[in-house]
ZANU-651209 format. One record per atom (N, C-alpha, C): residue in one letter; x, y, z. Coordinates in steps of 0.05 Angstrom, whole numbers, plus 5000, padded with zeros to 4 digits. Example, Ala and Ser with C-alpha at 12.3 -4.5 7.8 and 13.67 -1.06 7.14 Angstrom:
2
A526448865156 A524649105156 A526449345156 S525749555142 S527349795143 S525850015157 
This chain:
481
M194536452652 M192836222657 M193736082683 A196436062687 A197435932710 A196536062736 E196136332735 E195336472759 E192436432765 E190736382745 E187936352749 E187136062755 D188435872743 D187735592745 D189335452767 P188135372790 P189635252812 P191034992804 F190034862783 F191134612774 F193734652757 C194434902753 C196934962739 C199235022758 R198634982784 R200735032804 R200934792822 Y203434742831 Y203834512848 Y202434552875 R201134342884 R199934352911 R200934102926 S201734142950 S202733912966 S200433712970 P200833462962 P198733262967 P198233212996 L200133293014 L199533263043 L197133423050 V196633653037 V194333813043 V192033763023 S192733762997 S190633752977 S189333472976 R190733262984 R189732992980 R189132853006 Y190632903027 Y190532723050 Y189732853077 A190933063085 A190833153113 A188033243120 S187433233147 S184933323157 S184733623156 P182333733154 P182034023154 P183234153179 D182834033202 D183834143227 D186934173227 M188333963218 M191233983217 M192134173196 A190834173173 A191534353152 A191234643161 F189134693176 F188734973187 F190835043208 N191634843223 N193534893244 N196135013233 F196834933209 F199335033197 F198735233174 S196335343174 S195635533154 S196635813160 E196635983139 E197436263143 E195436403160 R192936343158 R190836463175 R191436413204 K192036163212 K192636103240 K195236243248 K197236243231 K199836353238 K199636653243 F198436803224 F198537093226 F196437203246 S194237053250 S192337143271 S193637093298 T195236883301 T196636833326 T198737043331 W200137143310 W201937363313 W200437603326 R198137663315 R196637893326 R195837853355 R195037603361 R194337553389 R196737583407 L199037503398 L201537543414 L202137833418 W201737993397 W202138283401 W200138393420 L197638283420 L195638373439 L196438293467 Y197338043471 Y198237953498 Y200438133509 L202338193491 L204538363500 L203638643508 A201838753492 A200839023499 A199239023525 K197638823529 K196038793553 K197838773578 A199938603575 A201738563598 A203338813603 E204238943582 E205839193586 E204039413599 K201539423590 K199739623602 K199339563632 S198839303639 S198339233667 S200739283685 L203139303673 L205539353689 L206339653687 G204639823676 G205040103679 G205940253654 L206340123632 L207040273608 L204640433597 P205140663584 P202940833575 P201440723551 I199840523555 I198140393535 I195240423544 T193540513526 T190840573533 T188940343528 D186640353542 D184540153537 D183540163508 E183440413497 E182540443470 E184440303450 Q187040323455 Q188940183437 Q188539873439 I188139783463 I187739493467 I185239403453 Q183039553456 Q180539483443 Q180739483413 E182239673403 E182639693374 E184039443363 M186039353378 M187539113370 M185738863371 E184238843393 E182438613397 E180438593374 A179438823364 A177438823343 A178538743316 K181138743313 K182338693286 K184038443286 L183738273305 L185438033307 L185237853282 D182937823271 D182537643249 D181937783222 S182038053223 S181538203198 S184138263184 I185238053172 I187938073160 I187738133130 D189038343121 D189138413093 D191638263082 F191238023072 F193537863063 F194837983038 K193238113021 K194338242998 K196238463005 M195438623024 M197138843034 M199638733047 A199338523063 A201638413077 A203638303056 A202638183035 A204438073014 A205938303000 E204538512995 E205838742982 E207838873000 E207238893026 E209139003045 E211638823048 E211238563048 E213538383050 E215238403025 K214038433002 K215538452977 K217238712978 R216138922990 R217539172992 R219739173013 L219039063037 L220839073060 L222738833062 R222038613048 R223538363050 R223738263079 H221638303094 H221538223122 H218638153129 D218137903135 D215337813139 D214137933164 V215637943186 V214438053211 V213838343208 M215638503198 M215138793195 M212838843175 A212638673155 A210438703137 A207738673151 H207538483170 H205038453185 H204738653207 V206938753218 V206738983237 V205439213222 H206439283198 H205239503184 H202339453176 T201739203168 T199039143160 T197139163184 F198039063207 F196339083231 F196039373240 A198239523238 A198239803246 A196339963228 H196239883202 H194540033183 H191540013191 C190639793202 C187839773210 C187539833240 C189639893254 C189539973282 C191240233286 P190340453273 P192040693274 P192540803302 K190740773320 K191140873348 K193240703363 A193340443356 A195240263370 A197840233355 A198040363332 A200340313314 A203040353328 G203140543346 G205740613359 G206540413380 I204740243390 I205540063411 I205439763403 I204839713378 I204839433368 I207739343366 H208339113377 H211038993376 H213039143394 L212039283414 L213739453431 L215739293447 G218339343441 G220539203455 G221138923445 A219638833425 A219938553417 A221738523393 T222638283388 T224138213364 T222338023347 S223137973323 S221437813305 S220837533317 C222737423331 C222337153342 C220237153365 Y219537383375 Y217437393395 Y214937283383 V214237373358 V211837253346 V212437003331 G214736983318 G215436753301 G215736503318 D217536503337 D218036263353 D215736203372 N214536403384 N212336343403 N209936223388 T209436323363 T207336203347 T207935923340 D210435863333 D211235593327 D210635403350 L211335493374 L210835323398 L207935283403 I206235483398 I203335453401 I202335253380 V203335273356 V202435103334 V203334813339 L205734773349 L206734503356 L205034383378 R204434543398 R202734443420 R199934363409 D198834543393 D196134483382 D196234243363 G198434213349 G198733983332 G198733723348 F200133713370 F200133483387 F197233423397 N195833643404 N193133603414 N191233493393 L191833533368 L190233413347 L191033123342 L193633063345 L194532793339 L193732593362 L193932683386 L193532503409 L190832353409 P188632493405 P186032343404 P185932153381 K187232213359 K187232033336 K188831783342 L191031823355 L192731593363 L191131423383 A189831553402 A188331403422 A186031243408 R184731353388 R182631213374 R183730963360 V186030993348 V187230753335 V187830533355 I188930613378 I189430423399 I186830283409 S184730453412 S182230343421 S181030143401 R181130213375 R180130023355 R181729763354 L184329783356 L185929543356 L185529383382 A185029523404 A184429373429 A181929213426 D179929323413 D177429173408 D178028923391 F179628963371 F180428743353 F181928533369 A183828613385 A185428423401 A183728263420 E181728393433 E179928263451 E178228053437 K177228133413 K175527953398 K176927703389 Y179527723382 Y181027503372 Y183227403391 A182827453416 A184827383436 A185327083437 D183226923431 D183526623433 D183926483406 L184026633384 L184226503358 L187126433351 P187826183352 P190526103346 P191326173318 T193826253315 T194926303288 T197926233289 L198926183265 L201726103263 L203526353269 G205326323288 G207226533293 G209526513274 F210926733271 F213326743253 F215626873267 T217926753264 T220526883270 T222226853245 H223527073238 H225127083213 H223227043189 Y220627083192 Y218527023173 Y218626723165 Q219426563184 Q219226273182 Q217226173203 P215825963197 P213825863217 P215125803244 A213825903264 A214725863292 A212325773309 Q212725773335 Q210525683353 Q208025853349 L205725733355 L203225873352 L203026103371 T201626303363 T200726523380 T197726553375 T196526783382 T193726833374 T193627093359 V191527123343 V191227363327 V191127603346 G189727583368 G189527803388 G192227863400 K193727663407 K196427703419 K198227853400 R198227773375 R199927923355 R199028213354 C196528263354 C195528533353 C196528693377 C196728563400 C197728703424 C200628803421 L202128663404 L204828763398 L204729033384 W202729063366 W202429313353 W201529533373 I199629453390 I198429643409 I200629743428 Q202329563437 Q204329633456 Q206129853445 D206929833420 D208630033408 D207130303406 L204530293399 L202930533397 L202530663424 C202230503445 C202030613472 C204530763480 M206830653472 M209330793477 M209331063462 D208331063438 D208231313422 D206331513435 L204031413446 L202131593459 L203531723483 H204931573498 H206431683521 H208431883512 N209931823491 N212032003481 N210932263470 L208632243456 L207332483446 L206332663468 E205132533488 E204232693511 E206532823525 R208732673529 R211132793542 R212233023526 A212532983500 A213633203483 A211833453484 R209233413484 R207433643486 R207633773513 D207633623534 D207633733561 D210333863568 E212433783555 E215133903560 E215634153544 L213834213524 L214134463509 L213834693528 R215634883526 R215335133540 R215035363521 F214235593531 F213935833514 F216735963512 R217336083489 R219736243487 R219436483505 G217136603504 G216636833522 G217637093510 V218137283528 V218837553522 V221837593528 K223537553508 K226437533513 K228137743498 G226937873478 G228538073464 G230437963443 T232138133433 T233638073409 T235637843412 T237137833433 T239037603437 T238337443461 G235937483471 G235037323494 G235637443521 T236837683522 T237637803547 T235437973560 Q233338033546 Q231138203555 Q231938493559 A234138573546 A235238843550 A233139053542 S231739013520 S229839223511 S227539253531 F226739043543 F224539063563 F225539173589 L228039113596 L229239233620 L229339533616 Q229939623592 Q230039913587 Q227240033588 L225239893577 L222439993578 L221540033607 F222339853624 F221539863652 F223639983670 E225340143658 E227340303672 E228940143693 G229839913684 G231539753701 G230139583722 D227539563721 D226039403741 D225939103732 H227738943743 H227938663735 H225338513742 D224138573764 D221738433772 D219438473752 K219238713741 K217138763722 K217738613696 V220238593688 V220938443664 V220238153668 E220838033691 E220137753696 E217137723697 E215737913708 E212837893709 E211637913681 L212738083665 L211838113637 L212037843623 D214337713627 D214737443614 D212637243625 R212137253651 R210237063663 R207437113653 L206637373651 L203937443643 L203337353614 V205237413596 V204837343568 V204837043564 T206536903579 T206636613578 T203936493586 A202736593608 A200136493617 A197936563597 M198036793585 M195936863565 M196036673541 A198436583535 A198736403511 A198036113518 G197436063544 G196535793552 G198835613559 F201135713566 F203435553575 F203835593605 K204735373618 K205335393646 K208135503651 R209935453632 R212735543637 R213935653611 A215935823614 A217435923592 A220335833596 Y221835823574 Y224635763576 Y226036003590 I227635953610 I228936163625 I231036293608 V232536133593 V234636243575 V234036173546 T234336363529 T234136313500 T236236493486 G236836423462 G238336623445 G236136793433 Q236536863408 Q234337013394 Q232036823391 T232636563388 T230536353384 T230536173408 Y228436013411 Y228535793430 Y230435583418 S231635423435 S233535233425 S232335043404 R233735013382 R232734833361 R232934543369 K234034483392 K233834213403 K230934133408 V229334333414 V226434283419 V225234153394 D225934263370 D224834143346 D225733853342 I228133793351 I229133513349 I227333333366 E226733423390 E225033263408 E222233223396 V221133433384 V218433413372 V218433223349 L220333253330 L220233073307 L221232793313 S222732773335 S223732503343 S221332323350 V219432423366 V217232253374 V215332203351 L215232393332 L213532343308 L214832133290 A217532153288 A218931953272 A218631673284 S218631663311 S218331403324 S215431293319 L213531473319 L210831393312 L210731283283 G212231413265 G212331313238 G213431033236 A215430973253 A216630703253 A214530503262 S213030573282 S210930393293 S208830333271 V207930543258 V205830503238 V206830343215 H209330393207 H210530243185 H210629943191 K211429883216 K211629593224 K208829463223 I206929603235 I204129493236 I203129443208 C203429643191 C202229623164 C203829423146 T206329393152 T207829183138 T206828913146 D206328873172 D205128623181 D202528563167 I200828773165 I198228733152 I198528663123 R200428783110 R201028723081 R201928433078 L203528343096 L204428063095 L202127873101 L200427943120 L198127773126 L196127773103 A195927993089 A194228003065 A195227813044 N197827793041 N199027603021 N198327323029 L198427273056 L197727003066 L194726943065 K193127153060 K190227143060 K189027073087 E190427143108 E189527103135 E188027343146 V189027583142 V187827833151 V188028033129 E185928183124 E186028393104 E184928653115 E185928873104 E184829133109 E182129153095 P180429343102 P177829363088 P178129413059 F176229303043 F176329333014 F173429403006 E173129632994 E170429732989 E169129592965 K166529602963 K164929452943 K165829522915 D166329772909 D167029862882 D170029912879 Q171529852899 Q174429902898 Q175829732877 I177629842862 I179129702842 I182029662852 G182929412852 G185629352862 G187729392840 S187029352816 S188929372794 S187429442768 S188629612752 S187329692727 S187429462706 A189329272711 A189629052692 A188628782704 M189328732729 M188728482742 M186228512760 A183928452749 A181428512762 A181028372788 Y182328152792 Y182027982816 Y183428102840 K185228292836 K187128372858 K185728532879 R186528482904 R185628642927 R188128752941 N189228952930 N191729062940 N191229202967 P193129182986 P192829313012 P193729603010 M192229762994 M193130032987 M193230223012 R191430183031 R191530353055 R194130313070 S194730053075 S197229993089 S199630083073 E199530053047 E201730153031 E202030453033 R199830593034 R200030883037 R201330953064 C200530813085 C201630873111 C204730823111 C205530603098 C208430543097 C209830763081 S208730843059 S209931043042 S210331303057 L208231403070 L208331653084 L209931633110 A209931393122 A211431363147 A214431383141 R215331293118 R218131323110 R218831623109 H217031773097 H217532063096 H217632183124 L215832103141 L215832203168 L218432133183 M219331893180 M221731813194 M224231963185 I224332033160 I226732163149 I226832463157 L224532583163 L224532863169 L226132943194 I226632743212 I228232803236 I231032903228 Q231932843204 Q234632933196 Q234733243195 D232533363188 D232533663185 D233133803211 P231633763233 P232233903258 P234933823270 L235733573265 L238333493275 L240533663263 Q240433703237 Q242433863224 Q242134153230 T239634243232 T239234533238 T240334603265 A239634443285 A240634503312 A243634503314 S244934343298 S247834323300 S249334563288 V247934723271 V249334943258 V248235213267 Q246835233289 Q245935483299 Q248235633313 W249435823300 W251735963311 W250936153333 F252236133355 F251836323377 F248936363384 E247836603382 E245036653390 E243036573369 R243736553343 R242136443322 R243236513295 T242536353275 T242836433247 T240236393233 L239936503209 L237436503196 L237136263177 D239136093176 D238935863158 D237135643169 D235935693192 D233935503203 D231135553191 S230635803183 S227835893178 S226535743155 A227735743132 A226535613108 A226235313113 N228135193126 N228034903131 N225734843150 R225334993171 R223234943190 R220434993178 R220235173159 R217635223146 R216634963132 V218534793125 V217834553110 V217634313129 C219634263146 C219734003160 C217733993183 L217234213197 L215434203220 L212534153211 P211434313192 P208734253183 P208433973170 E210433903154 E210233643140 E210233413160 A211733433182 A211733213201 A209033183214 F207733393222 F205033373234 F202933293214 L203033403190 L201133333169 L201333043162 T203832943160 T204232663153 T203332483175 A203932553200 A203032383223 A200032383224 D198732603218 D195832623218 D194632433197 I195832433174 I194832263152 I195031963159 I197431883169 I197731603173 I196031503197 L195531673216 L193731593238 L190831573228 S189931763212 S187231743201 S186931483184 T188931433168 T188731193151 T188830933167 L190630933188 L190830693204 L188230653220 Q186930873228 Q184330833242 Q182330703223 N182330803198 N180430683178 N181030383175 I183630313173 I184330033171 I183429873195 S183929973219 S183429823243 S180429793248 E178829973236 E175929953239 E174629743221 G176229643201 G175129463182 G176829213176 L178629143194 L180328903190 L178528653187 V179228493167 V177728253161 V179528013167 V178527823183 V180027583190 V178827343177 Y180527163167 Y179526913153 Y180426673170 P178826593190 P179626373208 P180226113194 K178726043172 K179225793159 K181925783145 V182726003134 V185426013121 V187525993143 I187026123165 I188926113188 I189125823198 A186825693200 A186825413210 A188225223191 R187825273165 R189125093145 R192225123147 R193125373150 R196025413152 R197125283177 I195625303199 I196525163223 I196724863219 Q194824753205 Q194924463201 Q197224373183 Q198124563166 Q200424503149 Q203024483165 E203124633187 E205624653202 E205524513229 L203124483240 L202824383267 L204024103271 P203723923251 P204923653255 P207823663262 F209323843250 F212123863257 F212523973286 M210824173292 M211024303318 M210224123342 C208523923336 C207523763358 C209323513364 T211623493349 T213223253352 T214323223381 E215023453393 E216023433421 E213823333440 N211323423435 N209123323452 N208723023448 I209022933423 I208622653416 I210822483430 I213322583430 I215522443443 I214922413473 M214022643485 M213422633514 M211222433520 A209122433503 A206922243507 A207821953505 M209621903486 M210721633483 M212321543507 V213921733518 V215521673541 V213721603565 K211621763568 K209721703590 K208321433586 A208121343561 A206821083555 A208820853557 G211320923565 G213320713569 G215420693547 G215420873527 G217320853506 G220020973513 N222020933496 N224721043500 N224921303485 R225921513498 R225921773486 R227621783461 Q230021663461 Q231821673438 Q230721513414 D229521283420 D228321123398 D226021283385 C224421403402 C222121553392 C223121793375 H225121923385 H226222163371 H227122083343 E228521853340 E229521753314 E227121683296 K225121553307 K222821493291 K221521743280 I221121943298 I219822193290 I221622343269 R224222333273 R226022473254 R225722363226 V225722093223 V225421963197 V222722033184 L220622003200 L217922053189 L217622353181 S218822533197 S218622823191 S220022883165 Q222322763160 Q223722823135 Q222222713111 Q220922493115 Q219222383093 Q216922563087 A215622663108 A213322853105 A214223113092 A216623213101 A217623463090 A218223433060 A219123193052 A219723153023 A217123163007 V214923063018 V212323073005 V211523363001 V211923533021 V211123813020 V212923963000 K215523933003 K217424102988 K217924002960 Q218023742956 Q218823632930 Q216423552913 Q214223482926 Q211823392911 Q209523602912 G209823802930 G207724002932 G205223902946 G205523682961 G203223572974 G202823683002 D200823583016 D200223663044 D202023523063 N202323633086 N203923513108 N202423263118 D203623033114 D202222783121 D203622643145 L205122803161 L206622683183 L204822523202 I202522643209 I200722513228 I199622253217 E199022253190 E198122003178 E200221783180 R202721863176 R205021673178 R205321573207 I204821743226 I204921653254 I202721463260 R200321523250 R198021343254 R198521073242 A199921073219 A200420823205 A202720653217 D204220773235 D206620643246 D205820503272 P206020243274 P205220103298 P206820183323 Y209220283319 Y210820373341 Y209320573359 F207720743346 F206320953360 F203520873369 S202820623367 S200120533374 S199320603403 P201220613422 P200420683450 P199120963452 I199721143433 I198621413436 I196721483413 H196021293396 H194321363373 H191721493382 G190721413405 G188221533415 G188621813425 E191021903430 E191522173441 E192222373420 L192522283395 L193622463375 L191822713371 E189222673371 E187422903367 E187823123388 S188023033413 S188423233435 S191223353433 L193223193425 L195923303422 L196123503399 L194223493381 L194323683358 L192323913361 E191123943384 E189224173389 E190824433388 P190324613369 P191924863366 P192025023392 K189825043407 K189825213430 K191725123452 S192524863450 S194424763470 S197224863464 F197624993441 F200325083433 F200625393436 T198525523446 T198625823447 T199425923475 G200025743493 G201025833519 G199026013533 R200026233543 R198426423558 R197626663541 A197626623515 A197026853498 A194527003505 S192226853507 S189726983513 S189727123540 Q190926993560 Q191127123586 Q192827373585 Q194927373569 Q196627613566 Q195027833553 V193427773533 V191727973520 V189928103541 A188527943557 A186628053576 A188028233597 R190328143607 R191728293627 R192928553615 F194028533591 F195228763578 F193128983572 L190828903562 L188729093556 L187729223582 K187429063603 K186329173628 K188329353642 E190829273643 E192729423660 E194229643645 E194629613619 E196429803605 E195029953583 V192829853572 V191629993550 V189230163558 H187230043571 H184830193578 H185530433597 P187330413616 P187930653632 P189030883616 V190730833596 V191831063581 V189831183562 L187631033556 L185631143539 L183431303553 T183431283580 T181331413595 T181031713590 P183231863588 P182932153583 P181732223556 Y181732023538 Y180732073511 Y178031953505 K176731853525 K174131703522 K172031873507 S171932133513 S169932303501 S170432343471 K172832283461 K173432333433 K173732073417 M172831853429 M173131593416 M171131533394 D168731643396 D166531563379 D166631713353 V168731673338 V169031793311 V169831573292 T168331543270 T169031353250 T170631493228 M172731363218 M174531503199 M174031393171 E172931573154 E172631503125 E175331553112 L175931383092 L178531413078 L178431643059 S180531813059 S180732023039 S181631903013 L182232072993 L183031962967 L185431782969 
């Protein structure tokens, strides 16, 4: 029963529940093993062009069977041989009998294994980057829309000077722009392992070409170009350096940290009832508490982002224990951590795009919270206004201090509203500025250059980095399960 019913077997929720079809395919066996066949084809083509006795008929036979993979046969061969690459060599050779003798000629297992990994990592970045750009674009629209809306700032999660809703959003965007740059850099710095042989010395290929070093270098260059890379690593062991995996997962972990911070902010704002993620008409927040509107999308992002951030430990430890030219204790670990990092990053970006496309702002709640705290924040302005009206700064400070403590007692001990301004209005000492109090309490006068910073930031630092992705922006993200 367990073999027939898919629900009787564990399935990773990263694929079955969350990830996009494109990213799931990128790490699929179909993509992996068809890429192995393409690499064998590239190698044969390059070897033929450099004079090895390989025929057009053999090349054509390989080309015709690139995607015709007998996975059942390959599995049986691997069970018999205990070697995945040789199992697929035999499976490919079975459907390409004329080319059987030249498949994998001069190569080691890492020729297909590592080079395929590098192709998949590059393609993974190419899937993530437009998604990240779309999130930045949606948040940029949000920041522009609310660039002027004052809101209470927080430091230490305690009320601080006012900022604007749009300016706060720019803090999120700035982190994501750094991530965009880092992902682009990590992708662009990827090189091909190339054609290096068993321990990276290219000895087998030097033998094939009878000691002709130039042909061996040209072979490496040709295959690298066919695979779509501009450069190959000049030196490798049997594998490319596992430091590369550290660099790849490092930028993804950093992205996870950014998303976790953003979604934590949204969760806190949801508690304050100032900003909420989208909540669908029939969505249920709690099976028991019908009134609840839980920020489940943001919670999902935080949950998965923690997983993404911790995955960096795998390549760090793997790279540190690669003895000499390589050991095989990297293989099983990399089968898990590399796909999971990209799948997880894919999921949190899709979810964050969905969130950013439906953020709901409650200006009246924001204004009420400002009014609760602004009287305390405007005391310095009141002191300055009194001094300009001829008052003594120290006397005024003492008056304000006493009234502020009285108002704070009402808020903290009685649960009432902040009545500091009413107390100032009622105190004849402040009569010279009673007519100015409304203007002194205008929230926008406390936000400094926030709106100007938003405009400049979006113009100079955000829109330029989004330009290469403009053609891929018009995609709306529906939430998965």
